[in-house]
N, C-alpha and C positions, 0 to 999 in steps of 0.2 A: 549706648544705643538701646532702645527698647525693643526693636525688631530682633528676630532670631539671627544668629551669625550666618554670614555668607560662607558656603562650603568651599568656594574657590578663592578665598580672600588673599591667598598667598601670591597670586599672580598680579600683574599690573591692573589698575582699576579700568573699568569700562568707561569709555569717553562718551559723554552725553552732550548733544546739541539741543538747545532750548529755543524754540521759536515763540517769541512774544515775551515782553517783560512788563506787562501791566499788572493788575491785581493778581491774576492766577500765576503768572510766571515769577514775579518778584516775591510774593508773599508765601506761596505754597511750593511750587515746583523747585525753584532754584535752591532754597534752604534745605528742602528734604533731600534733593539729589546730593548736595554738598555734605550732608550729614550721614549718608549711607555708605557703609563699608562696601568696597567693591565698585563704587561709582565715582566719577569725577565730572564736574561741570566744566566742559571744554570750551563751548562756544555759546554765545547768546545772540539771538537775532532780534534787533529792534531798530526801527528807522528814526526814532525820536532822539535828538541829541541829549536831552535831559535824562532819558532812560539809559542811554549808552553810558553816560557818566555814572549814573546810579549803579549800574551793573558792575562797572570797573571798581567802584568804591566798595561795594558789598562783597565782591568776589575777586580779590586781587589776582592778577595773572590770567583771568578769563579772556578769551578772544571775543571781540564784539564785531559783528558784521551787520549790514543794513538790510539785507534781503535773504529770503530762504534759498534763492538760487545760489548765492555765494556759499551758503552752508552746504548745499547738496553737491556743489563742485568738489567739496572735500569729503565726500561720502566714504572714501577709503580710509580716512583718518578718524572716523567715528564708529561707535558701536551701537548707538541709540539716538533717535530723534524724539523729542518731547514737544508736542504741539499745544501751546497755551495761548494761541492767538484768537481773535474773535470767531464766534461760532460759524459764521458764513464761510470761513476759510478751511475748516477742519477736513472736509472730504478731499478737496483738491490737494492740500498739503500732505495729508496722509497717503494719498495715491502716489504723489511724486516721490515721497520718501521710500515707500515700499518698492516702487519701480527702480529706485536707485540702490536697492539692496539693503536697506536699513530697517531694523526693528523699530517699532513706533509705539509711543504712549500718546494718547489723545485725551485732553481734558473733556469732561462731559459738557454737553451731549456730543456723542461721537459724530452724529450726523443730524440732518433735519428730518429724515425718514428712516423707517426700519429697513426699507428696501436698499437704501444707500449703505446702511450699516452692514447688511448682509453681503453686499457687493465688495465692500472693503474686507470683510472677513474672508471671502473667497479669494481675493487677491493676495492677502497675507498667506493663506494656506498654499496657494499656487507657488509662491516664492519661498515657502518654508520659513517664514519670518514671524516673530512675535508681533501681535497687535493687541495692545491692552488699553483699557479705558480708566481714567483716574476718577474713581468713585470713592473719594476719601472718607465720606460719611459712613462707610461700612466700618471704619475704625474709630468712630466717635465713642467716647466713654459710655454714654447712656445706651447706645445701640449694642455695644459689646456686652454690657450688663444685661440688657433685655434678652439678647440671644441666649445667654447662659440660663436665665430664668426659664425661658421657653423650653430649651433643651433638657433642663433638669426636671421639667414637669411641675415647677413651683406654682404655676397658674392653673394647672389642670388643662382641660381642652380650651384653647383660646377661641372666644366667640367674636370679639370685636377688637380691632387694632385702630386706635386713634393716634394720629401723628400730626403735629403742627410745627411748621417752620414759619413763624410770624415775626414781623418787624413793624415798627411805627416810623414810617418815612413819608409824612404827608407832603413833603416838597420833592419835586422831581430832581434827580441828580444829573439827568441828561446822559448822552452816550448811546451806543448801539443797543445796549441791553433794554432800553426803554423805547426803542424805535418801533414804530408800527409796521415797518417794511418786513414782509414775510421772509425775504431773503436773508435778513439779519438773524433769524431764529432767536429773537429776543422774547421778552415777557417772562413772567414767573413760572408759567406752566413748564417751559423747557429749562428754566434755571433751577429754582429750588424744587420744582416738581420732579426733575430728574433724580434728585436725592431721595425724596420721600417715596416715590414709586419704586426705585431700586431697592430700598430697604424693605418695603412690603413684599416684594418678590423674593428677596433673600430669605425672609422669615417664613413666608407662607406659600410660596410657589406660584404656579401659573394662575392667570386670571381668565374668567369666562365672561364677565360682564362689567361694563364701565359706564358710570353715569357721572357727569361733571357739570358744574356751574362756574363760568369764568366771566368776570366783569372788569371794566375799567372804571375806577372810582375817582381818581385824582383829576382835578381840572387840568386840561391840556395834555393829559397822558394819552399815549397812542398804543401802548401794549398792556396786556392783562396784568393787573396788580392785586387781584383778590380772587382766588380760585379754590374750589372745593372739588374733590374727586372721591367717588365711592366705588370701591372695587369688590366684586364677589370672586373669591378664589375657588379653584376647583375643589379644594378640601372643605369648603363651606365657610371659612373664615371671612368676615367682612372687614375691609379696611376703609377707614374714613380719614382722608388726607386733606389738610388745609395748608395753603401757602398764601402769604399776604404781606403786602407792604403798608397796609392801612389798618392794622390792628392796634387800637389805642390801649387796649388791655390784652396782654399776652396770655394765651391759654397754656395748658401743660404741654410740654414737648411730646410726651407720650402719656396716653391713658389706655391701658390694655386690660380687657375684662375676660376672665376665664371662668370655668366651672368650679374652680377651687378658690381663686383669689384674683385680685386686681392689682395692677402696678401703675403708679402715677409718678411722673418725673417732670419737674420744672427746670427751665434754664437750658442753655446750649453748652455743648462740649467746650472746654476752655482752650483748645489748641489753636483755633483760628485767631482768637484774641491775642494769644501769646506770640504767634508768628507775626501778626501785625505790629506788635510792640517791639519786635526785634529779638525776642527770645528764640533760642535754637535748641533742637533735641540734643541729647547727649548725657544728661545726668540721670542715671538709672534711679527709678523710684520716685522721681519728681515730675517728669514730663507727662502731661496729660492727666495728672491727678486732680480730682475734684475735692474741694473742702467738704467736710461732713454735712454742713448745712445745705449743701446742694444735692445730697443724695436723694434718690427716689424712695418711695415707701410701698410696701406690699401688705395686703390684708384683705379683709372682707367685712362688710356690714358696719364699718365705723362711721361716726358722725362726720358730715362734711365740714362742720365748723372747726373741729380740732384736727382734721386731716386723718388721724388714726393710722392703724397699721404699724409696721415696724420698719425702720430705715434699712435700706439695702446698700451696703458699701459699693460705690461705683468702681468698676474696673478702670484702670488708667486708659485714657485714649491713646491711640497708637498709630498716627499717620505715618511715622517712619516705617511701619511694617509693610506698607504698600510697596515702597521702592526697594526695600530689602527683598521682597518677593519677586519684583521685576528683575533685580540683579541675579537672583538665583535661577529664575526661569531662563535668562539669557545664557547661562552656562550649563543648562540642563540639570540643575539641582532642585527644581521644583516647578509647580504648575503656574500658568498665567493667573495672576490674582483676580483679574476682572476681564473676561473675554468679550470680544466684539459681538458674539451671539447673545450674550447676556444683555449687552447694551441694546441690541436690536429688540429683544423681548420687552425691555422697558419702553422703547420707542413705539412698539405696537400699542402699548397702553396709553402713552402720551398722545399719539395720533387719534386713538379712539376717544380720548377725553376731549380733545379739540373738536372732533366731529360731534360728540354728544352735546357739548356746550353750544355749538353753533345751531344744531338741529333741535335742541331741547328734547332729547330722547336718550334712552339707554342704548348702548352699543354692545352687541355680542361679539366675542372674539373666537369662540369655538362652538 
């Protein structure tokens, strides 16, 4: 395991119920829960027969049920509920689980609005229960490396943070993520935008001003598929964030400019691809590691033709650290790794970005 050891691992594992076995549930949550010391995947909720069989094959011995109600009827037999179902269900399912007395992890976005997120946070506090949000991209290899560079002052005072999460998907895939129905909470702004906004807030803190451009480029598309967000942070840093499904040439994942140096990094963290291919965490020193040719570079004044600067070894990505931290928080051995109030702050920005794009104006948050 790459995460830190669980302090109370000598006791029986905490039993987790997982609602949803689509992409999020099967590729991210189930494998990471199963790989975490101190946690055990007890129950999977999915109504689709093919996904039920998939869950049984991938996690022998797991209990499979068709509805969240069936899961919650066994609340006394569980220690955690993980919600990885479509976005529109997050608030209702999290509310039901908390009212059943269960701690909850919710995949991002926690809710459709910041107000709903804060209501859930208040409900969790009222019941004395953990409510955490799965923001796995905080444990990306490149982001961990950038956090260290910023913390160590390698860039000097950061002036501009450029972050791109781009793909080339000219053909629609279908499904609720591409639906234009506002109730689905689809589109890239709330999907990939949840990641890039959260990372900007973690690095540079609160935002005072938001400007966004959000468009639908692909024929027959109904949800935003090419969005730009400009943030002004309270400390003066400017974040320029791009999310797109229509980028025929991908830009750098990060380009960060400071008073001393700049950092440029291409390519995505390898953990999602590894999980999709069936790899599982466990081998220390190899999980989340990037090859040298994928490392970013730091420097100043170099030729754009040669790239310049010196390579910066990438820290290993560590998605397992999230669930290790959840397990520790559940036994009182550590803090909640991503709180609902942090998710609400990101939703404040996403809501302002949606308003900015619609009204074609900048929006002040403070």
